[in-house]
N, C-alpha and C positions, 0 to 999 in steps of 0.2 A: 467964523472962530479964527484967532490970530495961532500962528505958528506955536509963540511961547505959551500960549494956554493949552494948546492939544498937547504938548509935552509935559505938561503937571499933572495930567490925569495919570491914576496908577492903572498897571495893566492886570487885567483878572484874566486868568487861565478859562479855558471853557472844558476842558477834559483833565483827568486826576494825572498825575505824575506816575509812571508805571514803577512798580514795587522795585526798591534795588535790594539786592544779594546781600544776604546777610555776611557779615566781616567772616574771613576763613577761619581765623580763631574762635569763632561761636558756631559753627555749623560744623557737620560731618565726624569725623572720627575725632580729631581735634577737639571740636567743643564738645562732645560726649566726655573724653579724657577731663579736659578743663571743670567740666560741672562735677563728676563723681568722682575723678580719682586726685584731681590737684586742686581742689577748690579753696583749700584752704592750706599753711604750712603742716598743720596737724595730720590734714588728709593726705597730705605728699609725703610725709616722712610713713606713715602707715602703709602706704601703697608700697614705697621702696622696701621697707622690710618685709612685707607679703611676696614682693617678687621676690627678694633675695632667699626666703624659705621655699616658694615654690621652685625656684633655680635646683637649690640642694635637693629637694625631693624627688625632683626628674633624673638631676643628673646620678643619683644614686639608685634609681629603681629602671630608669630606660634600658641602660647598657644590661641590665640583669634581664628584662623581658625580651629585648629584641635578640638577644645573643641566646637564647634558652634554645634548647634541643625537641624534637618532635617525634623522634623517630629510633628511638634506643628501646630496649627491651628490658632494661633494670637501671638502677639507680647506678650502680658498681660501672655500667656500661658508658654512664653518662659523664660520670667521674673522671674515668679514662680517657672520653673525647676532650672534656674541656681542660684537663690536665691543669687543674689548679684556677681556671678560671673562674670569677665570680659570674655564673650564668644559671638560668631555671632550665630544671628538668621536666619540660612539660608532656614529656612523652608518656609520663604516667596516665594523662588526661586522654591521650589517644587511645593506649590501651585498655583502662579501664571504665571510658566512657560511659558503658552501659550498666556497668555496678553503679554509678555515682547517680545515674538518670533513673535505673528502674530496679537496683537493688542487686544482689547477686544467684537470687534463685527463682525469679520471675523468668519464664521461660521465654529463650532468646526469639523462638518463632512467634511469638504472640504481642512483640512488640510495637506491631501496628493497631493493637486495640486500644492501649492506654495512648497511642499517639493521636487515634482519631478522637478520642474522649477529648483530649486536651484541645483541639482545634475546635472541636462542635461547643466547647464552653463559651469561646466567644460569641458565635452566634446566638446561645442561649442568654449569656450575659447582654447583648446589645441591647434589646429593647427594654431591659430593666435600666441600664445604666443612663440611655440615650433616647429619654422619652419621644424623642421627635418620629421616631421610626414607627411602623404601622403596629399596631394594637395587636394583630391577628398575629405576629411573631411571638405572643406570650404563651399562645397554647404550644409551641417548640420548647419554650423555656419551663413550661411544666412537665413536660414529657422529657427533658434531659437527664434529670436526675436519675429516674429509672434507667433509661437507656444507656447512661455512662456506667451504672451498677453494673450493668448486665455486660455491657464490654471490658472491664475490668477484670471484676470476678468471674464472668461466663457463667456455665450451668443453665439449669432449667429457665426458661422464660418466665415460669410462674412467680419465681421470685419476686422479680420486680413489679408483677401484675399485683398480687398480694401487698405489695409495698405501697403502689398507688392506690389501691383499694382503702387500706388503712388511712390514709391521707383524706379521701374524698369523705369515708365516714366523719372523720374529724373536722373537714369542713361544714358538713351537712348538720353536726351538732353546733358547731359555733354560729350557722348562721340562724339557727333557732333560737339560741340563748343569748347570743351576744348582742341583740339589741337590747336588753335589758339590760345586761352588765357584760362589758367586753371581756374583762377578767374572769368571771365565770363562765361564758361560753368559750375562751380559749380554753381555759384548763379543762374543760368537760370534752372538749374535743381532741385533746391529748388522750383523754382516757377510754376515747372511744377508737382512737385510731389503736391503741395498743392492745386494746380487745380484739380488733381484727387481726393485728397480726400475731396475738396469741394462737388465734384459732388456726392462723396458715401453718403455724407449725406443725400441727396436726393433719391439714387437708393438702400441703403442697406434697409430702412424701407418697401420699394415695394417689396421686394424680400425674406426677411428675414422669416423663420418659426416662427408659433408663439410659438411653444417647443423647443428651443435649445436642442442641446445636452449636455452641460454643464450649468447648472444653472447660472444665472449671480449674479455677487457680485459689488456692487456700492462701486466706489473710496474713498466714506466718510468711508468705512467699513475697508479699510485697514490701518494698524498700526503697531506697535512693531518694531523689528530689521527688519522684512520684509519689509517694506516701508524705512527705511535707505537704504536696499542692492538696492531694486528698484531705489531709486533716483542716487544711488552711481554709479550703474554699466550702467546706461542708460544714465547719464549725462558725465562720463568719455568718453564712449563710442561715444557719439554724439559731445562733445566738442575737441575732438581730430581732425577729417578732418576738421572741422569747424575754428579750429586756424590755421589750415595749410592752407585754403582758404585766411584766414584772413593777414597771414604771407606774403603769395605771393600776395595778392591784393594790401596788403600797398608799396609793391613794383614794382607794374605795372605801366607800361608805360601811361596807361591810366587814364587820370586824374581825371575822374568822379568815377570809381573804386578805385581808390588810395584815393581820399578822403572820400569816403563812410567809407572805413576802418579804414582810421587814426581817423574820428570822432567816428566810433562805438568804436574801440578799448580806446582812450582815456575817451570818457564818462564812459564807463563802469567799468574802471579801477579807476574811481575816485567818484563811488557811491559804499556805504556799501553792503553788499550782502542781509544785513535785511532788507536794503531800497526796494529792487528788489523785495524782497518776500511778503512785504506788498503790493507793487503794483501788484503783482500776484493775493494778495488776495481779494483786495478792490478796487485798482483803476482802474485796468484793464477791469472791469465789468460797467464800467460807457462809456466805448469806442465801447461796443457791441451792436447789435440793440435789442431794449426790445423783452423779452421773449427767448433771446438767452443763451443757457446753455452752459458753457466752462468748462469742468472738471477741479477742483481743481489740483488734480496731473498734469495734462498735461501743467498748468499755470505754476506750480512751475518748473518742469523739464526744460519749455523753456528760465524760469529766470535763474536758475542755468547754464545752458548748454550756455546761454549767457555772464554769468560772467565768468564761468572756460574757455570759447574760447578765450576772451580778453587777460587772463594770459598765455595760451597755445602759442597765436599768436606771443607773445611778448618773449618768450622761444623760440620757433623757428626762429623768426626773428634773435636772436643773433644766433644760428647755423648756418642759412643762412651767416651773417656776418662775420663768422671765417672761411667760406671756402676760400681758396685763388683764386684769380681772375682767375687763369689758369684753373682751373676746368671750370668756364663757358665757357671761349675759347677753351677749349678740346672740348666740347659739340660742339659748332660751327664749329670746325674744321671737326668733324666726318659727319657734315651736318643733325644732328640732329634738328628738329624743337622744339618749346617751351616744348609742352608736355613731348617729349621724353627725353627732356634733366633734364627736372624736376625729371621725374620719373626713370630714368636709373643712373643718375650721382649725382645731385645735392641735390635731398630730401634723398637720403639714408645717405649720409654722415653728411647732416646738423641732420638728427634724430638720429643720432648716438649720434654726439656732445651733443644733446639736451634732451638725455634721463633723466640724474638727474633731469634737470627743470622740465619735464614733470611728473616725477614720483612725485616731491615734490608737482607740484599742485593737481595731482590726489589725493594723501593722504591727502593734506589740505582740497579738495573739498568733500572727504567721512567725514570724520568730521564734515565739516560745514552742511551736511545733517540734524544735530541735531537741526539747527537754526529753523526748521520748526515746532518746539515744542510751538515757540514764536506766529504763527498765526494759534493757536489751530488744529494743525495736531498731532496725536498722535503716533508719531516714538515711538525709544524704550527710550528717555529721556522725551518725553510727557506724555507716560506710568506711568512713574516713579512718575514725577511731578503731575502727573494729578489724574486717577481714583485709582492708587494703595496707592499712600500716602494718598491720601484723604479718605480711607475705613478706619472704625474704628479699625478692625482687624490689619492692619500695621501701622498704624500712627505712625511715629518716625522710622522707619528703614529707616537709609539712606545710611550707610556705605555697606551695604551687596549688596543694588540694585546698589547702583554707581559704586560699584567694579564689579559686573557682567557687567556691562554696559563697564567700561574701559578694561574688559578682552576680551569681544566680538569684540571692536575695534582695541584695540591693535594686536589681533590673525589676522586680517584682514590687519590692515596698515603694520604690520610685515611681512606677507607674500607678500605684493606688493613692499615691500622694498629688500627682500631678491632675489625676482624675478628680480628685478631691476639690482640688483648688479651681478646676474647670467649673465644677458644678456649684460652688460658691458663688463665683463671679456669674453664673449664668441663671441663679437664683437671688442674687443680690442679698446676699446674707450678711452683708456687713450694713445694710440700713442708710446707705450714703444717699 
């Protein structure tokens, strides 16, 4: 072959060219800023305006926060030290932290009891929130409500024991009748539980020891953020199953159960929560027999749970309506009864669709627990508006106290929101 012919043959590589790094302007921080902040002239203008407002906010708040005082005994002493300087007086938080968290009547020597109950809450909620954990942990989840009640309120151990027996009786009734009709079994279980609790009111005083293991603390001594946590956790936990039962009852083929659920949902949704709280505080006592004592916190829990369950029922009903009819037909073709179809096919899908709505109601419910301050219950906001601001030492401290309350509620609500987003991604509820 001639040299001329050899040079005319095209060169073919036998190996791939190694990938070249992207341009510096398309990778890293610069690339992210170009794609998300300065992609167009409009985006760049909005970014500059937003940065300017953030700058104004930080220049106004950071000196106030960083220059704050933490070790004075009163607002007057703060002002004397600051001498007209614009800075916070965080000393109210260091001095009154116990009242903000536990109220002003809960005994100081018993702070460890709600503290332990709060820590155990995460252990009890873990197997419910993260379903990859061993199912054996659900046993502690079932025990925790009664253990937490005993730790916080104290008294004889027979009170949480009979409370647990009431739930067991309710579950037995639900297991017997819920297979034919979920709503009928659920409400029958509620009646059975209340019967056991009613009988416990006569049995416990006769068998309870005179010296309980834990000294009793009255409900009127509960306060601070602890009260908001009690109301939020208990009401959200109770309103979810009750809302499911109401949603299924509204779709029941039994006219009586259907119309009871419809009337309940529409009436509760048409009444403001503050009205129900006033009913719990004042009106409900007129319907009780003379001399009957009905714990105020229990009354408030009942009213808030009713309020939240009505909204959750409508959220879940929307999830049920979003399911294709073929899902119900598939359950029938498999020969499943009503309870099995709801538990295995219908409800899991409806609840996945309803997660954003359920979380929205839960977050709103937790923030609405501050309304109990209007009926003279000293929750976190009630403590700020009442005993703390009424004291001569701290009369006039507003921003520091309400900012502290806002941070606590934000951390809790943000945690709930982040968990719901993780759960949606885990369950792929967006159907992508």
